[in-house]
C-alpha positions in Angstrom: 10.3 19.4 -14.2 10.3 19.2 -10.4 8.3 16.7 -8.4 7.5 17.8 -4.9 7.1 14.9 -2.4 6.3 14.2 1.2 8.7 12.3 3.5 7.0 9.0 2.7 7.6 9.5 -1.0 4.1 10.4 -2.0 3.9 13.1 -4.7 2.2 16.2 -3.5 2.9 18.6 -6.4 4.5 18.9 -9.8 6.2 22.1 -11.1 7.7 22.6 -14.5 11.0 24.5 -13.9 11.7 25.5 -17.5 9.3 26.0 -20.4 11.9 25.2 -23.1 14.7 22.7 -22.8 17.5 22.0 -25.3 17.1 19.3 -27.9 18.0 18.3 -31.5 16.6 16.8 -34.6 16.6 13.0 -34.3 17.2 11.5 -37.8 17.1 13.3 -41.1 16.6 16.9 -41.9 13.2 18.3 -41.0 11.8 21.7 -41.9 15.2 23.0 -42.9 16.9 21.9 -39.7 19.7 19.4 -40.1 20.1 16.3 -38.0 21.8 16.9 -34.7 21.4 20.7 -35.0 20.6 22.3 -31.6 17.2 23.8 -30.8 14.9 24.4 -27.9 11.7 22.4 -27.4 8.7 23.0 -25.2 9.1 20.4 -22.4 5.5 20.0 -21.4 4.3 19.4 -25.0 7.1 16.8 -25.5 6.4 14.9 -22.3 2.7 14.8 -22.8 2.4 14.2 -26.5 2.6 11.1 -28.6 5.0 10.6 -31.5 2.5 12.1 -34.0 1.7 15.2 -31.9 3.2 18.6 -32.6 5.7 20.1 -30.3 6.7 23.8 -30.3 10.3 24.2 -31.2 12.4 27.4 -31.0 14.9 27.5 -33.9 16.9 30.6 -34.8 14.5 32.9 -32.9 11.3 31.4 -34.5 8.7 29.1 -33.0 8.0 26.1 -35.3 5.7 23.1 -34.8 7.3 19.7 -35.4 6.1 16.2 -34.9 7.5 14.7 -31.6 9.0 11.7 -33.5 11.6 14.0 -35.2 12.8 15.6 -32.0 15.2 14.3 -29.3 15.6 16.2 -26.0 19.1 16.6 -24.7 18.1 18.3 -21.4 15.0 16.5 -20.1 15.4 14.8 -16.8 13.2 12.7 -14.6 13.2 13.3 -10.9 11.6 11.3 -8.2 11.7 10.3 -4.6 11.7 6.5 -4.3 10.7 4.3 -1.4 10.6 0.6 -1.4 6.9 0.4 -2.2 7.1 2.9 -5.1 10.2 1.2 -6.5 8.9 -2.3 -6.5 5.3 -1.6 -7.5 5.4 1.4 -9.7 8.8 1.8 -11.3 9.6 -1.3 -13.2 11.8 0.5 -15.8 14.8 0.5 -13.4 16.2 -3.0 -12.9 17.8 -2.2 -9.6 14.4 -1.6 -8.1 13.2 -5.1 -8.7 13.1 -7.1 -5.5 14.4 -10.6 -5.4 11.9 -13.5 -4.9 12.7 -13.9 -1.2 12.3 -10.2 -0.4 9.0 -10.1 -2.3 7.6 -13.0 -0.1 8.9 -11.3 3.1 7.3 -8.0 2.1 3.9 -9.6 1.4 3.9 -11.8 4.5 5.1 -8.9 6.7 2.3 -6.6 5.4 -0.4 -9.2 6.0 0.8 -10.0 9.5 1.0 -6.3 10.3 -2.7 -6.0 9.3 -3.5 -9.0 11.6 -1.6 -7.4 14.5 -3.5 -4.2 14.0 -6.8 -6.1 14.1 -5.7 -8.0 17.2 -4.7 -4.8 18.9 -8.2 -3.3 18.2 -9.7 -6.6 19.6 -7.5 -6.4 22.7 -8.7 -2.8 23.4 -12.3 -3.8 22.9 -12.0 -6.8 25.3 -10.1 -4.6 27.8 -12.6 -1.7 27.7 -15.8 -3.7 27.5 -15.3 -6.8 29.7 -13.5 -8.4 32.6 -12.1 -11.1 30.3 -8.4 -11.6 30.2 -6.6 -10.1 27.3 -3.2 -11.6 28.1 -3.4 -14.3 25.4 -4.1 -11.6 22.8 -1.1 -9.6 24.2 1.2 -12.5 23.9 -0.1 -13.3 20.3 0.6 -9.7 19.3 4.1 -9.9 20.8 4.9 -13.2 19.1 3.6 -12.0 15.7 5.6 -8.7 16.0 8.7 -10.7 16.9 8.1 -13.0 13.9 7.9 -10.0 11.6 11.2 -8.6 12.9 12.9 -11.9 12.7 11.7 -12.5 9.1 12.8 -9.0 8.1 16.2 -9.5 9.7 16.6 -12.8 7.9 15.7 -11.1 4.6 18.3 -8.3 5.2 20.9 -11.0 5.9 20.0 -12.9 2.8 20.2 -9.8 0.6 23.5 -8.6 2.1 25.1 -12.0 1.6 23.9 -12.1 -2.0 25.4 -8.7 -2.7 28.8 -9.5 -1.3 
């Protein structure tokens, strides 16, 4: 299966590359097929179905339906493009994608401040375009908050690199 993604990691399409992939019988003989004996299984049925659902299996030139719980794929891969948001929020099964506590706080605070900076920027434009009021204090606040985000992110990178070494 191939997952087509954009540069930012968002999935934009999924394409099944092969209809059948290699597999074997999991435990115990089933339908005359011995444990570990090679066969081909329909990939999309296997990935979509539950343990009690039937999966089409090709064995010695014949199509047979077997319960998923008896089959083990030997050629079924998961592909994906990961970015920090996808990793930390949507892919908990891989331990290396779990952020440490400090980085989690930095990410949350940084996102919230970025929202505030965006709102202040809109306010600055409104003041500038619709009045003669000074917008210098808003400019300096935006600059200070932007510097704070950068400083905080740099501090987080230093902390994570020192904990790795």
